[in-house]
N, C-alpha and C positions, 0 to 999 in steps of 0.2 A: 590883955585878953584878946584872943583872935576873934574877929568878926566872921562867923561862918555863913553869912548870907541867908539867914533864916528869916522868912517873911513875918510880918506882924500877924500873929495868929488870930487877932481880933478882927482883921479885915480880910475877908475871903478873896477880895479882888487883888490883894497883894500877891497871891499865888499865881496870877496870870490865867491864861486859858487852859486849864487842866484837861478839858475835853479833847484837846489836840495832842496830849502827851501820849507817847508810845509806852508799851509795857516796860521797855528798858528805862525810859525816863522815870516812870513811877518807881521802879526798883532802885534806881540811882538816888532818888530823893530820900528813900529810906536808908540806903547804905551810907550816904553822906552825913547822916545825922548820928552815926555810930561813933563813939569815942575812939575805938581802935582804928577806924579808917582815918580819922583826923590825925591821930598820933603817928600813924604810919606815914602819912603824907608829909607831915612836918619833919619827920626824922630822915626822909630820903629825898626830898625835893632838891636840896642844894647839891647832894652827891650826883643826882641825875643831870643837873645842869653841867657839872664838871665833866661827867662822862660824855655827854653830847659834844661838848667843846673839843674833847680829845679825839673823838671819833671823826668829827667833821674836819678837823685840822689835817687828817690823813687823806681827805678826798680832794683831789686836784680840781680846781675850778668850781668848788662848791659855792653856790650863789644864794642858798636858802638862808632863812633866819631862824635862830633858835628861839623858841617860845619862852616867855618868862613864866615862872610858876603861878603868877596871878592872872594868866590869860587862859581863856577857854581853849581846850585842846592840848594843853600841856599835861603830860602824864609822868608820874614818878615811877622809877624802877624799884618796886618793893619786893623783896624776896618773899616767895610764897603767896604772892598777890592772888594768883589764880585760885589757890586753895582757900585763902582767907576771905576774899571779897568777890570771887567769881569773875574777875577781870584780869586781862593780861597785864595791864599797868593801871596805876591808880591816878585818876584825875584829881584836880583840886576840889575837896569837899565843900569849899566855900562857894563854888559855882554850880548852880543847878542846871542851867541851860548849857550843856556840853554838846560838842559835835557828835553826831550819830555814831561815828566809828570809835569814839573813845569809851562809850558805855555799852558795848556789845557784851552781854553777859555770857556766862559759861554755856548756856544752852545753845547759843547761836554762834559764838565766836571762839575758835581755838586759840590757844596762847601763841603769840607771835614773839619769837626770840630775836630781838634786834641785834644783840651782840653775838651774832653767829660766829664771828672770827674767834671768839673766846672758846667756843665749843670745839671747833676743829680749824686748824690753820689753813685748810683748803678753801674756807669761805672768805669772801671779800667783805669789806666794810659796806659795800653797796648791795649786799645780798641779805636775805632774811630767811629764817627757818620758821615754818609753821607746823605745829603738831596737831594732828586730827585725832579725835576720840572715836574709835570704831564702835563704841557702844551708844553713840549719840547720832541723831539724824544727820546724814551727810549733806543734804541740800542746805540746811540751815548753817552748817559750818562753812561750806563753800561760800555762801553769801557773806557771812561774817568775815571770812578771810579776805575776800575781795575788797571789802571796805577798809579793812585794817591795812592791807598792802598799799592801797591808794593813799591812805593817810601817811604811811612811812615814805612813799615816793615823794609826796609833797614836802614832807619834813626834811628828807635827806637831799633831794634834788632841786627842790624849789618849784617843781611842776609835776603834773601827772603825765606819764608816758602813754600816748594813745597809739592804737594800732594803725599802721600805715594803710592808706587807701589803695585798693586794687584798681588798676586801669587796664584790664585785659585787652581793650581795643587798641592800646598803644604798644602792646608787648611785641608784636611782629616788627613794628617800626624800630623799637629798641634793639631787637636782635639784628636787624639789618644795619642799624647804625653802628653797632659794635663790630660787625663783620666788615663794614666799610672802613672803619678806623684801622682794623687789623690789616687791611689791604692798602693802608697808607693813602686813602682817598682824602682829598682836601676838604675842609669844612664847607666850602661853597659847593663842591661836587656832591657831598653828602646831602646837603639841603635840596639841591636841584635834581637829585637822582630819584625822583618820584617817592620820596620818603615822607612827604607830608607838608613841606613848606610850599606855599603858593604866594602869589602876589597879593593875595588878600591879607596876608600876615603883615599888615602895615606897621605894627609896633616894633618889629625886629627885622634886621636884615638877614639874609640867608646864612651867613657865617655865624651870627649870634644864635639863630634858631638851632643850627647844627651843634654849636658848642653846648647849649642848654640841654639838648636832647641826648648828647653823649654823656653828660654828667648824670642825667636821670637814668640812663641805661646802665651806667657803671654802678650807680647807687643800688639799683635793683639786684645786681649780682651779689651784693653783700648784705642787703637788708630786704629780704623777701617779706612782703606783708602777710602775716598769718591770717 
């Protein structure tokens, strides 16, 4: 018999600090006590693990870790999950305290289609498709989608991708550095050509400062911070 993690109903303290529960947590506590939710999870958890292993095997340099079905945050790919349970994917019903992004219900979270490459060959394994419901509040869905995408980034890439920082005060220096390189100026000349290096830069010599600045300038050409 599966232990579904139901607290001792005779002891109110066993339920934890319910005053801090969100509405999503309350709804999840009721959902996870449904027999169909439990059966759906048991039926699809192993297939989900196999699916993730196949997907991540295609990603070069993947350094993340596939969650086990008995860990918080693991979600099973259940057909019709959105319609049956109000969730894009089904967490383990034996775990009440799930990460926020895994129990975003239909009102706030649109379904996220991880296996986008199966829908259309033009999608990559590192891309995701989000479907929005035009009859539901947009703001709630955007907030939900943001959390779901962060969760998938962590799952697929092993980290959250953050927006690059803007340093407009350095942009002119970067432009001049690129132009100096194009004119075949030496690293030392770039550094001492009134581009920013001074004798106060005691941690780096002029050539190293110029080399680092060139790299930063070239990176900005291809990765503009939004």
